[in-house]
C-alpha positions as CSV (number, residue, x, y, z in Angstrom):
1,M,53.6,-67.6,79.3
2,Q,54.3,-71.0,77.9
3,N,57.2,-71.6,80.3
4,K,55.4,-70.5,83.4
5,R,54.8,-73.1,86.1
6,V,52.0,-73.2,88.6
7,S,51.6,-75.5,91.7
8,F,48.6,-76.1,93.9
9,H,48.5,-76.9,97.6
10,T,45.0,-78.0,98.6
11,L,44.0,-78.4,102.2
12,G,40.8,-79.8,103.7
13,C,37.7,-81.1,102.0
14,K,37.1,-82.7,98.6
15,L,35.2,-79.6,97.7
16,N,38.5,-77.7,97.8
17,F,40.1,-80.4,95.6
18,S,37.4,-80.0,92.9
19,E,37.9,-76.2,93.0
20,S,41.7,-76.5,92.8
21,S,41.4,-78.8,89.8
22,T,39.1,-76.3,88.0
23,L,41.5,-73.4,88.7
24,A,44.4,-75.6,87.4
25,R,42.6,-76.2,84.1
26,E,42.2,-72.4,83.7
27,F,46.0,-71.8,84.3
28,E,46.8,-74.6,81.8
29,R,44.5,-73.0,79.2
30,G,46.5,-69.8,79.9
31,G,49.8,-71.5,79.0
32,Y,51.0,-72.5,82.5
33,R,52.4,-75.9,83.1
34,R,51.2,-77.5,86.3
35,V,53.9,-78.9,88.5
36,E,54.0,-80.9,91.7
37,A,53.7,-79.0,95.0
38,S,57.3,-79.9,95.9
39,E,58.8,-78.6,92.6
40,P,60.1,-75.1,91.8
41,T,57.3,-72.9,90.6
42,D,56.4,-69.4,89.3
43,V,53.0,-69.3,90.9
44,A,51.9,-71.2,94.0
45,V,48.2,-71.4,94.8
46,I,47.1,-72.4,98.3
47,N,43.5,-73.4,98.7
48,S,43.1,-73.2,102.4
49,C,41.0,-74.9,105.1
50,S,40.0,-73.5,108.5
51,V,38.1,-76.4,110.2
52,T,40.7,-76.5,113.0
53,E,43.5,-74.4,114.4
54,H,45.8,-77.1,113.1
55,A,44.5,-76.4,109.5
56,D,45.2,-72.7,110.0
57,K,48.7,-73.5,111.2
58,K,49.4,-75.9,108.3
59,C,48.4,-73.2,105.8
60,R,50.8,-70.7,107.4
61,N,53.6,-73.2,107.4
62,I,53.1,-74.1,103.7
63,I,53.2,-70.4,102.8
64,R,56.5,-69.9,104.6
65,K,58.0,-73.1,103.1
66,I,57.0,-72.1,99.5
67,H,58.5,-68.7,100.0
68,R,61.8,-70.1,101.2
69,R,62.0,-72.5,98.3
70,N,60.6,-70.1,95.7
71,P,61.5,-66.5,96.8
72,N,60.4,-65.1,93.4
73,A,57.2,-67.0,93.0
74,I,53.8,-65.3,93.2
75,I,51.9,-66.8,96.2
76,A,48.1,-66.6,96.0
77,V,46.0,-67.8,99.0
78,T,42.2,-68.5,98.8
79,G,39.8,-70.8,100.6
80,C,38.2,-70.7,104.1
81,Y,41.2,-69.5,106.1
82,A,41.6,-66.7,103.5
83,Q,37.9,-65.8,103.9
84,L,38.0,-65.7,107.7
85,R,41.5,-64.2,108.3
86,P,42.6,-62.3,105.2
87,E,44.6,-59.7,107.1
88,A,46.6,-62.3,109.1
89,I,47.5,-64.1,105.8
90,A,48.4,-60.8,104.1
91,E,51.0,-60.2,106.8
92,I,52.9,-63.4,106.1
93,E,56.1,-62.7,104.1
94,G,55.8,-63.7,100.4
95,V,52.0,-63.5,100.0
96,D,51.0,-61.5,97.0
97,I,47.3,-62.2,96.7
98,V,44.6,-63.1,99.2
99,L,41.1,-63.9,97.8
100,S,37.9,-64.6,99.6
101,N,35.8,-67.6,98.7
102,N,33.5,-65.2,96.8
103,D,36.5,-64.2,94.5
104,K,38.0,-67.7,94.2
105,G,36.9,-68.0,90.6
106,D,38.8,-64.8,89.7
107,L,42.1,-66.2,90.9
108,Y,43.7,-66.8,87.5
109,R,42.8,-63.3,86.3
110,R,44.1,-61.7,89.5
111,V,47.4,-63.5,89.1
112,V,47.8,-62.5,85.4
113,E,46.8,-58.9,86.2
114,L,49.2,-58.6,89.2
115,K,51.1,-55.3,88.6
116,E,53.3,-54.8,91.6
117,R,55.2,-57.3,93.7
118,G,55.8,-56.6,97.3
119,K,52.4,-55.1,98.1
120,T,49.8,-57.8,99.0
121,E,46.5,-57.5,97.2
122,V,43.6,-58.5,99.4
123,Y,40.1,-59.3,98.0
124,S,37.9,-59.8,101.0
125,C,34.1,-59.8,101.6
126,S,31.6,-60.2,104.4
127,V,29.7,-63.4,104.9
128,E,26.5,-61.5,103.7
129,N,28.2,-61.0,100.3
130,L,29.2,-64.6,99.9
131,T,26.7,-65.2,97.1
132,R,28.6,-66.4,94.0
133,F,28.8,-70.0,93.1
134,F,32.1,-71.2,91.7
135,A,31.2,-74.3,89.6
136,A,33.9,-76.9,89.8
137,Y,34.9,-80.5,89.3
138,S,38.2,-82.4,89.5
139,S,39.6,-83.9,86.3
140,G,42.8,-85.8,85.5
141,D,44.0,-86.1,89.0
142,R,42.3,-89.4,89.8
143,T,40.2,-92.1,88.2
144,R,37.2,-90.6,89.9
145,S,36.0,-87.0,89.7
146,F,34.8,-84.8,92.6
147,L,31.8,-82.8,91.3
148,K,30.7,-79.7,93.3
149,V,26.9,-79.5,93.4
150,Q,26.4,-77.2,96.4
151,D,28.2,-74.6,98.5
152,G,27.6,-72.9,101.8
153,C,25.6,-74.0,104.8
154,D,22.5,-72.7,106.7
155,Y,23.3,-74.9,109.7
156,K,25.1,-73.1,112.6
157,C,26.6,-75.9,114.6
158,A,28.2,-74.6,117.8
159,Y,31.7,-75.6,116.9
160,C,31.8,-74.7,113.2
161,T,32.8,-71.6,111.2
162,I,31.8,-73.0,107.8
163,H,28.8,-70.7,107.6
164,Y,31.1,-67.7,108.0
165,A,33.6,-69.1,105.6
166,R,31.3,-70.3,102.9
167,G,28.1,-68.3,103.3
168,S,24.5,-69.5,102.9
169,S,23.5,-72.7,101.1
170,R,23.4,-72.2,97.4
171,N,23.6,-74.2,94.2
172,I,23.4,-74.1,90.4
173,P,20.5,-75.7,88.6
174,I,20.3,-79.4,88.0
175,A,20.7,-78.9,84.2
176,E,24.0,-77.2,84.7
177,V,25.3,-79.9,87.1
178,V,24.3,-82.6,84.6
179,E,26.2,-80.8,81.8
180,E,29.3,-80.8,84.0
181,A,28.8,-84.6,84.6
182,R,28.7,-85.0,80.8
183,E,32.0,-83.2,80.5
184,I,33.5,-85.5,83.1
185,A,32.3,-88.5,81.2
186,A,33.7,-87.1,77.9
187,A,37.1,-86.8,79.6
188,G,37.0,-90.5,80.2
189,Q,36.4,-90.6,84.0
190,R,34.2,-93.4,85.2
191,E,33.2,-92.4,88.7
192,I,31.8,-89.2,90.2
193,V,31.8,-88.3,93.8
194,I,29.0,-85.8,94.5
195,T,30.4,-83.1,96.9
196,G,29.2,-80.0,98.7
197,V,29.5,-78.2,102.0
198,N,26.1,-79.6,103.0
199,T,25.4,-81.8,100.0
200,G,21.9,-83.0,100.9
201,D,20.7,-79.4,101.2
202,F,21.0,-79.0,97.4
203,G,18.2,-76.9,95.9
204,R,17.9,-74.0,98.2
205,T,18.5,-71.4,95.5
206,T,16.8,-73.1,92.6
207,G,13.7,-74.7,94.3
208,E,14.9,-78.2,93.2
209,R,15.5,-81.3,95.3
210,F,18.6,-83.4,95.9
211,I,16.8,-86.6,95.0
212,D,15.8,-85.0,91.6
213,L,19.5,-84.2,91.0
214,L,20.4,-87.8,91.7
215,R,17.8,-89.1,89.3
216,E,19.1,-86.8,86.5
217,L,22.8,-87.7,87.1
218,D,21.8,-91.4,87.0
219,K,20.9,-90.9,83.3
220,V,24.3,-89.5,82.2
221,E,25.9,-91.9,79.8
222,G,29.6,-92.8,80.3
223,I,29.6,-92.6,84.1
224,D,29.5,-96.1,85.8
225,R,29.6,-95.1,89.4
226,Y,28.3,-92.3,91.7
227,R,29.0,-91.8,95.4
228,I,27.5,-89.3,97.7
229,S,30.6,-87.8,99.5
230,S,28.8,-86.8,102.7
231,I,25.2,-86.3,103.8
232,E,23.7,-85.2,107.1
233,P,21.6,-87.8,109.0
234,N,18.5,-85.5,108.9
235,L,18.8,-85.2,105.1
236,I,19.2,-88.8,104.0
237,T,15.6,-89.7,103.4
238,D,14.0,-93.1,102.7
239,E,13.4,-91.8,99.2
240,I,17.2,-91.3,98.7
241,I,18.1,-94.7,100.2
242,E,15.5,-96.5,98.1
243,F,16.7,-94.7,95.0
244,C,20.3,-95.8,95.6
245,V,19.1,-99.4,96.1
246,A,17.3,-99.3,92.7
247,S,20.1,-97.5,90.8
248,K,22.8,-99.5,89.0
249,K,25.2,-96.6,89.2
250,F,24.9,-95.4,92.8
251,V,27.2,-97.6,94.9
252,P,26.6,-98.9,98.4
253,H,28.7,-96.3,100.1
254,F,27.6,-93.6,102.5
255,H,29.4,-91.0,104.6
256,I,27.1,-89.8,107.4
257,P,28.6,-87.6,110.1
258,L,27.7,-88.5,113.7
259,Q,30.0,-86.1,115.7
260,S,28.7,-87.5,119.0
261,G,26.7,-90.6,120.1
262,S,25.3,-88.6,123.1
263,T,22.0,-86.9,122.4
264,R,22.9,-84.4,125.2
265,I,26.2,-83.5,123.5
266,L,24.4,-83.3,120.1
267,G,22.1,-80.8,121.6
268,L,25.0,-78.7,122.8
269,M,26.6,-79.0,119.4
270,R,23.3,-77.7,117.8
271,R,23.1,-80.7,115.6
272,R,19.7,-81.4,114.0
273,Y,19.2,-85.0,115.1
274,T,19.4,-87.3,118.1
275,A,21.5,-90.4,118.6
276,E,18.3,-92.4,118.2
277,R,17.5,-90.7,114.9
278,Y,21.0,-91.5,113.7
279,R,20.6,-95.1,114.7
280,E,17.3,-95.4,112.9
281,R,18.8,-93.9,109.7
282,I,21.7,-96.4,109.6
283,A,19.3,-99.3,110.4
284,K,17.3,-98.3,107.3
285,I,20.4,-98.4,105.2
286,R,21.5,-101.7,106.6
287,E,18.0,-103.1,105.9
288,L,18.0,-102.1,102.3
289,M,21.7,-102.0,101.4
290,P,23.4,-104.5,103.8
291,D,26.8,-104.3,102.0
292,S,27.1,-100.6,102.4
293,F,30.3,-99.0,103.5
294,L,29.7,-96.4,106.3
295,G,32.1,-93.6,106.9
296,V,31.5,-91.5,110.0
297,D,32.8,-88.2,111.3
298,V,33.3,-87.9,115.0
299,I,34.4,-85.0,117.2
300,V,36.2,-85.9,120.4
301,G,36.6,-83.7,123.5
302,F,33.6,-81.3,122.9
303,P,32.9,-79.2,126.0
304,G,30.8,-81.3,128.4
305,E,31.9,-84.6,127.0
306,G,32.5,-86.9,130.1
307,E,33.6,-90.5,130.0
308,E,30.0,-91.7,129.8
309,E,29.2,-89.5,126.8
310,F,32.3,-90.7,125.1
311,L,31.3,-94.3,125.8
312,E,27.8,-93.6,124.3
313,T,29.6,-92.5,121.1
314,Y,31.9,-95.5,121.2
315,R,29.1,-98.0,121.7
316,L,26.9,-96.4,119.0
317,L,29.7,-96.6,116.4
318,E,30.1,-100.3,117.3
319,E,26.4,-100.9,117.1
320,V,25.8,-99.3,113.7
321,G,28.9,-101.1,112.3
322,A,30.8,-98.1,111.0
323,S,33.4,-99.0,108.4
324,F,35.8,-96.1,108.9
325,L,36.0,-93.2,111.3
326,H,37.2,-89.6,110.6
327,I,38.2,-88.4,114.0
328,F,38.5,-84.8,114.9
329,P,39.7,-83.6,118.3
330,F,37.6,-80.6,119.3
331,S,39.3,-77.3,118.3
332,E,38.0,-73.9,119.5
333,R,37.2,-71.7,116.6
334,P,36.9,-67.9,117.3
335,G,33.4,-66.6,117.2
336,T,31.6,-69.9,117.7
337,P,29.3,-70.6,120.7
338,A,31.4,-73.6,121.8
339,V,34.3,-71.3,122.8
340,D,32.4,-70.1,125.8
341,M,30.8,-73.3,126.9
342,P,31.7,-74.8,130.3
343,G,33.1,-78.3,130.8
344,K,36.4,-78.0,128.8
345,V,38.0,-81.4,128.2
346,Q,41.7,-81.6,129.0
347,S,43.9,-82.1,126.0
348,R,45.5,-85.3,127.3
349,I,42.0,-86.8,127.8
350,A,40.9,-85.8,124.3
351,T,44.1,-87.3,122.9
352,E,43.6,-90.5,124.7
353,R,40.0,-90.7,123.4
354,V,41.2,-90.1,119.9
355,E,43.6,-93.0,120.2
356,R,40.8,-95.3,121.5
357,L,38.7,-94.3,118.5
358,E,41.6,-94.9,116.1
359,E,41.9,-98.4,117.4
360,L,38.2,-98.9,117.1
361,S,38.3,-97.6,113.5
362,A,41.0,-100.0,112.5
363,R,39.1,-102.9,114.1
364,L,35.8,-102.0,112.5
365,H,37.4,-101.5,109.1
366,R,39.1,-104.9,109.3
367,T,35.8,-106.5,110.4
368,F,34.0,-105.0,107.4
369,S,36.7,-106.1,104.9
370,E,36.9,-109.6,106.3
371,R,33.2,-110.1,105.6
372,Y,33.9,-110.1,101.9
373,L,37.0,-112.3,101.8
374,G,36.5,-115.1,99.3
375,T,33.7,-113.2,97.4
376,E,33.8,-111.5,94.1
377,R,33.3,-107.7,93.8
378,E,33.5,-105.1,91.1
379,V,36.6,-102.8,91.2
380,L,37.6,-99.6,89.5
381,F,41.4,-99.7,89.3
382,E,43.5,-96.5,89.5
383,S,46.1,-95.6,87.0
384,T,49.2,-95.5,89.3
385,N,51.7,-98.3,89.1
386,H,53.2,-98.8,92.6
387,N,56.2,-101.1,92.0
388,G,54.2,-103.5,90.0
389,I,51.0,-103.2,92.1
390,M,47.8,-101.4,91.2
391,Y,45.1,-100.3,93.6
392,G,41.4,-99.7,93.3
393,Y,38.1,-99.7,95.2
394,T,35.2,-102.1,95.2
395,D,31.7,-100.8,94.8
396,N,31.4,-100.7,98.6
397,Y,34.8,-98.9,99.0
398,I,37.2,-101.7,100.0
399,R,40.7,-100.8,98.8
400,V,42.2,-103.7,96.9
401,S,45.6,-104.4,95.4
402,A,46.5,-106.6,92.5
403,P,49.5,-107.1,90.1
404,Y,49.6,-104.2,87.7
405,D,47.8,-104.8,84.5
406,A,47.5,-101.7,82.2
407,S,44.6,-103.2,80.3
408,V,42.2,-103.0,83.2
409,I,43.1,-99.4,84.4
410,N,40.0,-97.2,84.5
411,T,37.7,-100.1,83.9
412,I,35.2,-101.9,86.0
413,C,36.3,-105.5,86.5
414,S,35.5,-108.4,88.8
415,V,38.0,-109.6,91.4
416,R,38.1,-112.2,94.1
417,L,39.0,-110.8,97.5
418,D,41.7,-113.1,98.9
419,A,43.4,-111.7,102.0
420,I,44.0,-108.6,104.1
421,D,47.5,-107.3,104.1
422,A,49.4,-105.4,106.8
423,N,48.2,-102.0,105.6
424,G,44.5,-103.1,105.8
425,D,44.2,-103.4,102.0
426,V,42.8,-106.5,100.4
427,A,44.9,-108.5,98.0
428,A,42.7,-109.5,95.0
429,T,42.8,-111.8,92.0
430,L,41.3,-110.7,88.7
431,V,38.4,-112.8,87.5
432,R,38.7,-113.1,83.7
């Protein structure tokens, strides 16, 4: 099998990236050579997403493209779309294996054991049987590693299918997560991004607490930085914020979904907080960690969102000083309560609101970056050489560029932030 090639096509969240990387390591141990997604391959793995109809469509298009380019390749599809619509995927020409999220960890074995081409093997399961935990972390792909600490979600937001696709909230014990963090450190990676479907809900199956996980990870030698990828507003406690302030490893960076700045719309969405509660949580972060980067998820065009509700969202984002917006136009997902809600928003209006928020995001991000021009910050530089330029991120997640210097790659070093370029990156000078 030494000459066999495998490619990975990962859609959606960082959780999927951690899982794909773990699967890739298993293929490599089995003698496969990992190739780029665009290269000829013998096995193509698609780790799918289903957060929007666009994500479903993208997955289908990728499958067809791979089959055209590699008609003899084994195509294996897993992930959330495979969990929700296995039969639809199995009908696409070229697909050999479809695996539920419960069976994702068996993907390598299923590929190796594949006996007959031409008949699609489907491994599906009901949401009630989504009980396994596929431990995963990314390695070798980037300077930072994405470490999966939690899976599933017990929240049932009106627009979301994730609880159908990923099952109930579950996790492995803190001790096992810490051991994986040690493996990441041993591999030479300096930063860990803590990921999950509902990361702050860690501990449901083990009786542990998320804050206790953070405390234990903080003790792992060889890791210089931790970031919490995303945490719900109702789960980021004062205790967590205060811990991050005191820690030398947890950086001033938070990603806290808002979805809507209208309390009425939040109620329709079945979110577990109000606009005022969100405002209060961010105020607490600003009080204790004023340099914090704040990433925010926003849904535009949810049923019932009029211009006033949209403006409530717009004004709240300005008020809390968001640093970057992840904007999602509302997408009807089959089986969710939102499908049957009145007050549908016309697509042209939703598109126009997306554009307004994109402009706001660019302005807020520039304002945040400008605040630090002329100051010194610590940066972890990536390994890629882009025509003599290297890139990295400050502790508070400002992307910086500097002339390539191999000696500082994968190290924490001080830079002076000089000027913002046309792409929104900050040109920096190394401080020796």
